[in-house]
N, C-alpha and C positions, 0 to 999 in steps of 0.2 A: 093485864094479860101477859106482859113481858116477864113479870115476876113468876107467874105460873109456868111459863115456858122454860125459864132458867132453872127452876126447881125440878123439872121433869128430866130424869136421867136418861130415859129412852130417847127423848127428843135430842138431848145433847149428843148422845152417841151417833144418832143418825146424821146430825149436822157435821160432826167430826169426820164421819166416813165420806160424806159428800166432798168436803174440803180436801181430804186426802186424795180422793180420785181426781179432783180438778188439778191438784198439784202434780200428781203423777203424769197426767196427760200433757200438762204444760212442759214438764221436763223432757219427756220423750218426743214431743213435737219439735222442740228446739234442737234436740240431737238429730232427729230425722232431717230437719232443714239443713243443718251443717253438713250432713252426709251428702245431700243432693248437690250442694254448692261445690263439693270437692270432686264430684263425679266427672271423668274426662269425656269430651265430645270431639268427634273426628269429622273433619270436612275435607273435601277434595278441591284442588285448584289446578287449572291448566296454565302453565307458565312457559313463555318462550325461553330459548337458550341464547345467551350472549357468548359467542366464541371469541376469545381474545387471541389475535394474531400479531405477528411482527409487521412492521411498516412496509416491508418489501414482499409481503405475501397476501394473497386474497383467498377467501373461502369461496369455493365454487359448488359445493354440494348442498343439498337441501337438509335442513336441520329440523328434527321432529320437536314437538312440544313435549314438556315433561309434566307428568301428573304428580303433584305434591299432596300427599295425605297428611294433614296437619291435625294434631290432637291438642286441644286447649280445654279450659274449664268454662263453666256456664257464665261466670262473671265476665270473661273476655270474649264470649261468643258474639255479642251484638256488634262489636267493632272489628271482628276478625277479617271480614271481607275488605274493608277499607285499609286495614293495617297490612294486608297481604299485597296491596298494590305497590308497596315499597320493596317487597322481596324480589330477588333476582336469582336466576339459575345461570351459572357460568361454567365454561369449560376452557382450560388453559391450553392454547395451541401455539404459544410464542416459542420462537427459536427452534421450531421443528423442521423447517425446510419443506420444499414441495413434496407431495405424496399423499397417501391415504392413511389415516390413523384412527384408533379407537381411544376415546378420551372419557375419563370419569367426569361426572357433573357434580357440582356442589351448590348449595344454597347460601346466599348471603342476605343480610338485612332482614332476617326472620323476625316477626313481632316478639316482643318480650313475653307475652302471655302464652307462647307456644311451648308445650311440654316436650313434644317429640314430633318427628315427621319422617316420612319415607319418600324417596324419589323413584319414579318408574317411567322409563328405564333409568338405570343408574349409569349407563354409558351411552355414548353416541359415536357414530362413525363420520369423520369429516375428510374432505379432500381439499388440499391447498395447492395453489398454483402461484408462480412468480407474478408479482405486480409489475406492469410495464406502463410507460407513458409515451404516446406518439402524438404528432401533430396532424390535424385533418383540416381541409378547407371547409369553408362555410358556404352553404347555398340557401338563399332566402327565396321562397316562393310567394309571389304577390297574388292575392285573391281579391276579387271585387274590382270595380271600376270607379274612378273619381266622379264627382258630380258633373252634370251636363254642362258642357262648355269648357271643361278642364281636361288636361292630359297629364299623365304621369311620366316623369323623367326616369333616368336610371337610378335605382335605389343606392344609397350610400351606406355601407356597412361599417359599424363601429370597430369590428375586427374581422379580418378575412380568414384568419387561421386561429384555431383553438386547440387545447390539449385534451386528449382522451386517455383516461387512466382506468386500469382494472386488470383482471386476469388476462394472461397472454392470449388465450384462445378467444376470449370475448372481444378484446381490442382488435385482433386481426380480422374479426368479422365486420368491423365498422368500415363501411365504404365511404361514407360522408357524414357530415353533421349538417342538419337542415332545420329551418324554422319557417313559419308561416306568418305573414303580416297582411292585414286587411286594409285595402285602400278605398273601400266603399264610401262613396259620397263625399270624399275630400274635396275641398275647394281652396286649400292653401297647404303649403309645405308643412309636413308633420313628422315628428320623431317619435318612434314607438319602441318599447322594450319587447324583444322577441325571445321566447324560450327556445332553446336548442335541443334537438333530439339526435342521438347517434343512430344511424340507419345502416342496414346491410344492403347488399346488392339488389335485393327484391323490394327495398323501400320499407322494410319492417324495422321497428325499434329493437335495438340490441340491449337486453337487460344486463344488469350487473356492471355497468361501466359508468364513470363519472366524467362529465364534460366541464372543463374550466376555461373561460367562464361559462356558467350555465345559461346565460342570456346575454344578448348584445343589443345595442341601440341600432335602429335602422331608420335612416332619414328618407322620407318619400318626397322628392321634389314635385310640386304641383304648380303648373303654370296654365295660363289661359290657352284654350285650344286654338284661338284665333291669333295668329302671329303675322305681323307685317314682314315681308321678305323682299329684298331688293332683287330686281330683275336685271340680268346682265346679258347683253347680246353676245352670241357665239357664232361668228361668221363661218360658214362652210361653203365650199366650192370656190370658183374663180369667175370674175366678170369676163365679158367679151375681150378678145385681144385688143390691146391699145387703151384699156380702161382699168381703173383701180377704184377700190372702195375708199371714199374719203371719210365717211362717218356712218354710223348706224345709231339711231335713237329709238327707244321704245316708249310708247305712250299707252298707258301710264308706265312709269318706271318702277313700280312696285305692285305687289299683290298681297292678298290676305290668304294664308293657308291654314288648314286644320289638320291635326294629327301629329305634328312634330313640335317639340318644345323649342324655345328660342335657342338654347344651347346646342341643339342638334342641327340647326340650319347652317349651310356653308357660309363661311365668312365673306367670300367674294360674291355671294348672292346666288340666286337660282338661274342657271344658264338656260337661255332661250335660243335654240338653233335658228339661224337666219341664213337661208340658202341664196347666194348671190350669183349662182351659175349663169353665165351668158348675159348678164346685165350690161347695158351700154348707156343708160340714162338713169337719173334719179327715179326711184320707185317707192311706192307705199304699198305694203301688203299686210294682211292680217295673219298672225302666226299663233298657234296654240301654246299655252303655257304648260310645260311638262310637270308631272308629279314625281317627286322623289319617293323612294321606298319609305313607307310609314305615313305619308300624307294621305288623307282621306278626301280632301277637296281643296280647290284653289279658286279664288275669285279676284279678278275676272278669269274666265277660262281661256281667253285669247286676248292678245294685245296688238296694237298697230306698230309695225316696224317701218320707220322712215329711213330709206337707204339712199345715201348721196353717192352717186357714181360720177367720176370725172375722168377726163382723158389722162392717161398715164405717161410717164416719161421713164427713160432708162439712162443710167449713168454708171460708169465704171470708175471706181476709186482705186488708183494705182498705189502700189508700195505701202500697203497697210501693214504696220509692224505686228508680228506675232508675239504675244505676251504669254507668260507661264503663270498659272494660278494653282493654288492648292498645295504647294510644296516650296520649300527652300532648299538651296543646295542643288538645284537642277538647272542645267543649261540647255539652250536651244541649239541643236546641231544644224538642222535645215528644215524648211526654208526660213529665212529671216523675215521675209515679207511676202504678202500675197496680194493679188488683184481681186477686188470684189465688185461685181456688177449688181446694182440695186434697182428696184423698180417701185413705183408708187405714184400717187398723184403728183402732178407737175410741181406744185408749190413745195412739197416735201423733198422731192429730188433736187430742186434748185437750192434748197437749204443745205443739202449735203455737198453740193458743188462748192458752196461758199465756205463750208466747214467740214472738210474731209475727215477730221479727227473724230467726228461723231460716229464713224464706222470703225468698229474695233474687232480684232481677231485674237483668239487665245486658245490655248490647250490646257486641259485640267490634268495636272500631274499628281493628284492626290494619291498617296500610298507608295509613290516611287522613292525608294531609299537607296537602291544600288542598280548598276547596269544601265541599259538604255531601253527605250520603248518608242513605239510608233503610235501616236495619239491623233484622234480626229481634230481638225481645226474647226472651232466654233466661231460664229459671227454674232456680234451684238449690234443691233441697229436701232435708230430712233423709231418711235411708235409710228405705225402706218406704212413703213417700208418693209420690203421683203427682199431677200438675196436671190438673184436669178442664177448666179454662178460664182464659184470661187476658183481661182487659177490652180490652186493646189489644195487637196482635201485633207491631207495628213501631214504631220510634222514629226521629225525624229528628235527626241530629247534624251539627255544623259545625266544621270546622277553624278555629282562631283564628289570624288573620294574625299 
């Protein structure tokens, strides 16, 4: 059958025609494909503008985005979007000085497959201001409360002053730099990093400025709310004539308070007023324990004061020398000595009779460098005694040239 087909001229001609058509279609299909590959494709991208300024200037105006219309070929199209992420639009504003300017924009780092591009708009308007740096104090606002049974002491800031930099108008609007730290549930001292914000007079954040450092450490001292505090008697009033207070004892001599940290308690203890007015014999009374500002409670709320009152005695110590303290090169003009009458329980007064030097008189000449001055005479006595009278109340001193 194949021999018959090969000997048929008509069949051979038909086969040749079909092959020629197939060849023609293949050639033109390849040419068409090459033409499509070389056809340009245009895509649009919205890009921000980077304005380059001098170190001593700050951009204060809003900068619009730029539309970049990019033409590439079909082969580069699949990666165009990711390649355009490296492209940048820049405007040069260096060394222009403060003011408002119209600048041309330019594209950098365009992808290699980009044939051409256009930028719209081709110019932008910018305003520059001088860059300034000032110092501002830091305020930290503590929110939340420590855990039950604990109190917060005074926060300790890692920096009390920071620098605020930016455009002059923006920096001038910064009234303070503040941060917020949370003390909720704390049961022990903690140190936290607190972000700082520049705020205006109304407490709103000021944009366009830089705070250095941008965050500081804040230590929150946490102590137990129950603090033991010493109770110290504070005698008020005077006993009956002819009597003196020999001693006052509080039972108990300490209490437990809530509300103040140990560091906030007075070193000499919590003063408990004891009124001895008119007493002429030993007395035991119940007195309330006062609360200091910041204390929420104290236990016990009252203590027993044991007051020992004894007959008093009076004795006058004569010719007590007047000394000068607080300065050198100052001499005493007059008087040289004074007489001091003291009173107290008989045993203490008799001790002064045996040792008159225990009673001292002096004037404080601190700050006197020239000329003369009249200063009050002060008396220093052993514990339990008080001065009834001093023969001369003032002394004249003179700076030695």
